[in-house]
Phi, psi and omega in degrees: 000138177260174178214187180299337182287351177264002176301133183093352181261164170289129184230167180224134178266180183298341180268000182088005178284138181246138172199194182253127177294122180262324178192165172229130175245116181284354181217051185283142172241123182294117180290349173276354172284149182297146175307146176076000179228021178276138183248135173277131178212157177287143180217144174253134176254121191240131175247145174302151186294323186250030179096162178129193182284120177291153177228165176237156183213163170293122179297344177282349178253358181257137180233163178296136178280150176289143172275148181256000000 
């Protein structure tokens, strides 16, 4: 599991995707959920190392990536 001290480091999600941890929001609400039905949950924001679309993941399933 990762925490805020891992921001800026390479991390790996449960699907094997590797990227740079940009932030962790402990009480994120998905704006695509219907109003009044949004659930707060912790989210890690991860960006691909060489550019591309950022994704989010449950911080409990993300680990620090091995360095090569």
